[in-house]
N, C-alpha and C positions, 0 to 999 in steps of 0.2 A: 833910263826910261822914266818917263814921268808917271808917278803913282796916281791911281784914281782915288777919289775921295770916297769915304764910307757910305754916304748917302747914295752915291751912284751905284755902288756894289749891291746894296739892298734893293734898289730899284730893278737891277738886272735879275736878281734872284726871284723876286716876285713875278716878274714877267715870264720867267721860265716856268714857275709853278702854275701859273694860269694856263700856259701852253700844255704842260703835261696833263693837267686835269682834263683837258679837252680830248686827250687820247687815252684816258683811263689809267694813267700811271699812278695817280693819287691813291686809288683803291688798293693797288698792289702794295704801295708804300705803307698805307695805314694798316693792312693785315699783317704785314711783316713786323710791324712795330707794336701790335695789340697783345692781349693776354693769351696764354697757351691754351689749346683745346682741352676739354674735360669730358671725355665720352663716358656714358653709363657702363657700369660693370654688371648690372643686374636689373631685373624688373620684377615688381610684385603686383599681383592683382588685388585691388581693393574691393571688398564685398560690400554691397549695399545693406542697409539696416534690415531689410525685409527677408533676409536669408540667414542661414546658419553661419556663424563666424568661424567655425572650424569644421573639418571633415567634409563629407559629401554634402552638396547643396541639393535640397529637395524642392522641386517646383511641382505644383499641383494644377492640373488643368482646371480652368474656370475660376479658381479662387486666387491663385498667384502664378500665372503662367509666364510672367516676364520678370527680369531682373536686370538693372543697369549697372554694369561694372566699369570701374576706372582703373588706372594703373599708377604706380609710383616708381620712379627711377631710383636706382641705387648707384652712387650716393644721391641724396636729394638735390644737391647743387650741380648735378651732371647737366651737360648741354642737352637742350631739347632733342627728342628723337621721335621718329614716326613709329607708331604702334600698328601692327597688322594683326587682326583678330581672325581666328579660324576654329574649326572643330576637329576633333580626332575621334573617330575616323572622319576624313574630309567629306565622305558621302553620307554622313549622318542626316537623317530626316526628322528624327524625333526632337532634335534640338538644333536651332540655328543661331548665329550670332552676327550682328550687323557690324559695319566698319567702325561704328562708334562704341562697340562693346555692349550693346543691348542684346541679352539672351532671351529667346522666345521658345517656349515648349509647345510642341505640336501634337505629340502622341506619347503614351507611356513608354518608358524604356524597358525593354525585355532583356534579361540577361545582364550584359555588361553596361556600365554607365557610359556617358559621353563626356569627353574632355573638351573644355573650352580653353583655347591657348591664346596668349598675348605674346607676340614676338616683336623684338626691336628690328625694324626694317634695316637690311644691309649688314647686320651684325655677323661677324665671322671671327671666332666660332659663334654659333647661334646663341643668342641670349633670349630666353623665354620663360614664362611661368604658365601654370595650368591649374584649373579647378575641375573637380568631378561633379557632373550634373546628373541627377536622377529625376525622372518625371513620373509622378504618380497619376493614376486615372482620376477623373473627377469624382468627388465623394458621392456615394449613393445614400440618400437620406432615408431615415426610418419612416415608413408610411403608416404602421399600426403596431400596437402592443396589446397583448391579452394575457390573462392569467389562466393557466390550464386547470382543468378539473372543475369540481363543484364546490360550493361554499362549505368549508369544513366545520364540524362541531368538535370542540376539544373538551375533555373532562379533566378537571383539576385532579392531580395526584394519580391519574391513571394513564392518560395519553395527552400530556400537556404540551406537546410540540407537533408541528406539522411543517413539512417542506413544500413551499410553493414554487412553481416554475413559470416564468414568463416567456411567451413566444413573441419574438421581435421579427417583423416583416418589413422589407423582403429579407430573405435568408442571407443575401450578400450585402446587406447594409454596411456601410463603412464603420460606423460607430454603433455597436450593439450594446453599449453600456446600459445597465438597468439600475435605477436607484429605488430602494424599498423604503416605505415609511408606514407608520401606524397612526390612526386617528386618535387613539387613546392608549398611551403607554401604560396606564395603570391596569388596563384589561389585558393587553397583549402587546409584545414587542416583536420586532422583526429585524434580523441581522442582514448584513449586505448580501448574503447568499440566499435570502428568501426563507430562512428558518424562523417560523413563528413560534413564540413561547407564551403560553397562557399564564396570567398572574392572578386574576380574580374573575369572578363571574360577571358576565355582561357581553357587550358587543363591541367590536372594533372593526374599522374598515382598513384593510391593508391595500396600499397603493403601490403600483409599479410604474415608474416614470422613465421614459426613454431619453436618450441624449438629445433628440429632436423635440424641443419644448413646444413646437407647434402641433405635436401629436397628443391627442387626449390620453391621459394616464389610464392604465387599467386598474380596476378596483375589485376587491372581493370581501364580502362580509364574513367575519369569523365570529362564531358563537362560542362562548366559554361557559361551561356548566359546572356547577358544584352539586353533583348527584348525591342524594341522600341514600343511606343504607336501608335496605328493607328486609334483610335476613342473612343468615350464614348457615353453611352445612359442611359436613365432612362426607365426601362421596363414599358410597359403599365399596368402591374399588380401592379406597385407601385403607380399608380395615385390614390390619395384619392378621394372618392366620396364626393359630396357636404355635406353630413351629417357626414362625418368622422372627419372633423376638428372642434374642439370645443375650444372656447376661454379658454386659460390657460392650456389646455391639450396638451403636446408635441406630435409630430407625427414623427416617424422615416421614413426617405426617403433614399433609397439606389440607387446608380448609378453603372453601370457596365462598366468597362474599357476594351478596346480591344487592343490586345488579352488578354486573361484572365491572362497570366503570364507576363504581361508587367512589366518593371523595375520601371519606374517612376509612382507611384500610388497615388501621392499627387494631390489634386484638390482644387479649391476654390468654395465656394457657395455664391450666391447673391439672394436677393429678389427684385423684381421690386417695391414692396410696403411694406416696413418694418412696416408700421403702421397697416397692416393687418396680415402679416406673417413675422416673423423675423427669421434669421438664426444666429447661434453663431458666434462671431467674431473669426477669425483665425482658422476656422474649415477646416482641410485639408484631413480628412478621406472620404472614399467613402460612408459612412453612416452618415447622419446628423440628428439632432433633430430639426425639425421645431417647432417654437412656435407661435401658433395662438394668435393674439393680439386683433383683433376686427373683426366683420362680414365684408365680402367683398371678393375681388378677388385679386390674385397676380400671378406672374410668377416666378418660382424658376429656377435658372440657375446654372449649374455646369460646370466648365471649367478646363481642364487639365493644368498642369504647364510645359508642354513640349514645344518644338519649332519644328514645328508649334503647335499651340494650337488647341484643339478640344472642342466643347461645346455641351451641351444638355439642354433642358428646358422642364418644365411641368407646366401647369396652375393649380392653386389650388383655392378652394373656402372655406371660413370660414362661417359656418352657424350661426344661431341666438342662438344656445344653449351656455350657459355659465356655467362653473364649479364653485363650491363653495370651498373656501380655508378651510383647516383644520389645526389648529395650536396648539390645546390643546388635552389632553387625553379625555376630556369630549366631544369635538366635534367629535372625532373619534368614541367613543362609541355610540354616538347618531346619526350616519349617517342614513339617510333615505334608505330603502332597494331598492329604485328605483332612487336615486339621482346620480348626477355626481360630483365627488370630486377630489381634488388634495391636496397633502401635501405642506404646505407653509414652513415647517421647520421639523426638527426631533421631534418625539413624544416619551415621556418617561413615561412608565406605571409602573416603578419600585415601586412607592409608591401608585399607583392607582389600584382600583379593576377593573376587566374586566369580561364581560359576552360575550360568543360567539355571533357573529353577524349573524342574520338570523336564520330561523328554529324555532322550537317550542318544546313542551314537549310531544306531542302525538307520540305514536309508529306508528300509521297508517299514519299520516300526520305530517311531521316535521315543520309545520308552513310555513310562507312565506320565501322563500329564498332570498338572496341578488341578485338582478338582475341589479344593477346599474353599475357605472364606478368609479374605484379608480385608480388614477395615482400618483405614489409617487414622480415623478420628481427627482428621485435619492435620496430622503430622506429615513430615517429609522424609524421604530416603535420598541422600545426597551422595554423588560421586561414584555410582556404580559403573564399572567397565565390564561389558559382557561380550565375550567372543565365543564362537563355536565353529567346529569343523574338524573332522578326523578322516584319515585315509581309509577307504574301503574299496574292495575289489568291485568293479562295475562292468556291466556289459553294454557295449556301444555298437552301433551299426553305422556304416557310411550312409551318406544321404541317398535314400532309396530312389529319389527322383533322378539323381545323377547316375546311380549304378545299382539297379535292383538286385544284382547278384553279388554285391560286395560282401566279403567275409565279415564275421563277427570279430571285433577287436576288443581284447581284454586289457584293462589298464586300471590303475588306482585313480580314484577321484575324491574330491573333498566335498563333504556334505555336512550340513548342520543348520539348526535353527537357532539364530542368535537373537536374544532380547533379554529383558529382565526375566520374563517367563518364557521359556522355550516353547511350551505348549500348555494349553488349558483345555478342560472339558468339564462343563457344568460348574465352573468356578464362579465366585463372586468377588469382585475387587471394587471397593468403594472408598470415596473420600480420602484420597491419598495423593501426595505429590512425589514425583520422581524428578529430582533436580540435578542438572549437569551429568546426565547419563550418556555414556558412550557405548555404542553397539557396533560391532564389526562382524558381519555375517560372512562366513565362508561356505559357499555352496549354493547361494542364491535364494535362500528363504530366510526372511527375518523382518523385524520391525523394531522400533525403539522400545515398545512396551511388551508386545507378545508376538512370538514368531508364528505360531499356529494357534488361531483362536478356534477351539473346538465348539461343538454344538452346545447350546444352552448356557453359554458363558454370559455373565453380566458384568459390564464395566461402566460404572457411573461415578460422576463427580471426581474426575481424575485430572491432575495437572502433570504434564510431562515436559521437560526441557532437556536438550542435549544434542548429540551428533550421531547421525546414522550413516554408516559407510559399510564397505565390504567388497568382496569380489566373488566371481563365479568362474567356473571352468567353461570356456566356450565350447568344449567338446561335450559338455553335459546336455546342451540343448538350450531351448528357449525358456529362460526363467524370468517371469514377470511378476512373481509374487513378493517382490521386495516393495516395501512402502515405508513412509515416514513413521507410522505408528504400529501397524499390524501387518503380518504376512497374510496367508490365506485364512479365510473366515468361514466357519461352519454355519449351519442352519440354526434358527431361533436364537440368535445372539443379540443381546441388547447392548448398544454402545450409546451412552447418553451423557451429555454435559461433560465434554472432554475438551480441554484446552492444551495445545501443544506448541512449543516454540522449538523448532527443529532446524538444525543445520544438516542438510543432506550432503555428505562429503563426496558422493558419487559412487558408482558401482564399477569397479575395475574388471575388465575382461582379461583373464589369464589364460593364454593358449597353451594347450598340451602339445609339446613338440612331436609326440608319437602319433598325432592325429591331425589330418589336414582339413577335415570338413568342419570349418569354423562357423558358428552361428553367433548371433548377438542377442542381447537382452534389452528390454525396454527400461527406461529410467524409472525411478521410484514414484509411485503414486503418492498423492498427498495425504491419504488416510489409510487405505488398506489394499491388499492384493485381491485375489478372486474372492467372491462372497456368495454364499448359498442363499436360498430363498427364505422368506419369513423372518428375516432379521430386521432389527430396528436400529437405525442410525439417526440420531437426533441431537441438535445443539453441539456440533463438533467444530471447533475452530483450530485450524492448523496455520501457524504463522512462522515464516522462516525464510531461508535462502536456498536457492538451487533445487527447489521442489518442482518437478515437472508436471505438466498437465493440470493447469489451474481451472480448466473448464468445469462446469457443474456436472458433466457426465463422465468426468475423469477422476472422481474421488476414489474409485476402486478400479481394479484392472479388468473386471468382468464378472458375469454371473448375476444372479438375483434379479434379473430384469422383471419389472412388474410386481415383484413380491417384497420389495424393501419399503417399509413404512418410514420414509426418510423425510427430514425437514431441517432447515437451517444448518446446512453443511457449508462450511466456508474455508477457503484456503487463500491466504494473503501473504504478500511479501511484508517483511518486518516494518518497513516504513509506511505501511498502510494501516497500522494498528489503530490510529485515531478514528478511522472510518468504520470500525467494527462495532456492531450492535450486540452487546452482551446481556441485554435485558432478559433474554430467555433463560439465563442461568438463575437458579433459585438463590435469592438474596440471603436466605438464612445461613447458607454455607459458602457463598462466593462473594467477593468484594473486589472492586477495581481500585488499586491504590492511586492512580492518576488517570487523566483522560488519555494519555498516550502510553499506557502500560497495560500489560495483560492482567486479567483478573486472577486472583489467587484464592485458595481455600482459607476459610477462617480457622 
């Protein structure tokens, strides 16, 4: 057979190619011979610059209600794919998304956020990505700001600070931030919380500015005075009786300067007879600690450091009574219940046993109470562990409301008053610290310092720290005379200038298996149990943990209504110490080591 020439063969091939293209064969041929498919394995949502780049995306109505999202395929060189946008739940009305990825906020999201989902169309399994959208309501602008109260007048060295409060309206404004400023920092400064501090005499305008700068700032004129001294006196009520001054027992004496808000409040104290009564050297406070040295008389004079000077004096008499020094744990433990004592140094009971002072084991009569005088002279007693409670036959009845005819049940019970002093009557305890004291009361009556505070007891300038715990028999009945400091309190008791740092370990209810009529006791009060009338409770600060009933009417468990001359009673959790105002404590014998620390005796 005759062979065809190469040009003729090429011509035939080209003619066939043209024919195939007319029926679509070329497209099939080209696809079969092109690059392999590269489908996406993932998709990511690209956030616009006007939204958070991580976490939940927040849109705010009116200010930024929309956001335009795009996507990026994974890998980046993947074949193009169709993206389908949706919300989850699909019925969401607070947020919608367009086919092009534009998200629009319509109403605040309540509860759960809304998901915006980007899905690759036709992917199987489904390939998608999602972002969380939260919609906030439109911001409510501040319409006005005012400073509460009237323009204050501050007196240097007396009341040099005042707290101002700004009222921002409306109450539901979105940004209620207030910025404080002073027109004259040399006269008065103001901190971010609105506390104004005076520095020199004059006037300063304090301004409160809201976050809405279109609102007029609020202003208040602050006047700072440097008030001159016009006189000084020692009140007649301060004059000690002849029997008040006891050798070796300090006596506080306070002078009043006039006017009460005078600037220069420093004074000097002198004694006409230091061999009878001495005063501390370089004492410049209005309250001084006199030290009786020997029986006799003297005149105490106080003089201002102003020009001109003002003076006041008062005669004093030291009686023939003399106090006994205590310098060891044994001497402290063995104090006579009617003696007069002072601490010559700090006492440490950490390695020594201790038994509560005063009282006894009888349920009907707690034995002889402590009725003497104890003056710490600023010293401390550390590490006392006091427990009480002995088994005594007791008479109990079933609950009469449940069974009026129930028989008498006889059984032993535990009763005792636990504290450093189990009981006092007409006692005086002053200027002493009890540190790291542990009290465990069995029988339901007790306090960290005194179990039963009898009538006419005086407790002044005392610091106490430690743990208060114990248990009671539920069969004994309703015991609520447990407290952080004192148990039950009698009439005409004076409790003044007391600071306590107390850990109340709780009161455990111990049931007696021989008796089924169980009752419960209330938790410890923050100061004392029941209190009789005509008692004075003033400047008492209880700070600690697990102290129940912090309300102002719950410092005592009951009694004394309308007859307690009380003031400045405070109970705080330990982390609130910086907020406590200790200015009411006499600076002559109290000091605060740091702003976040409890005051201590000098």
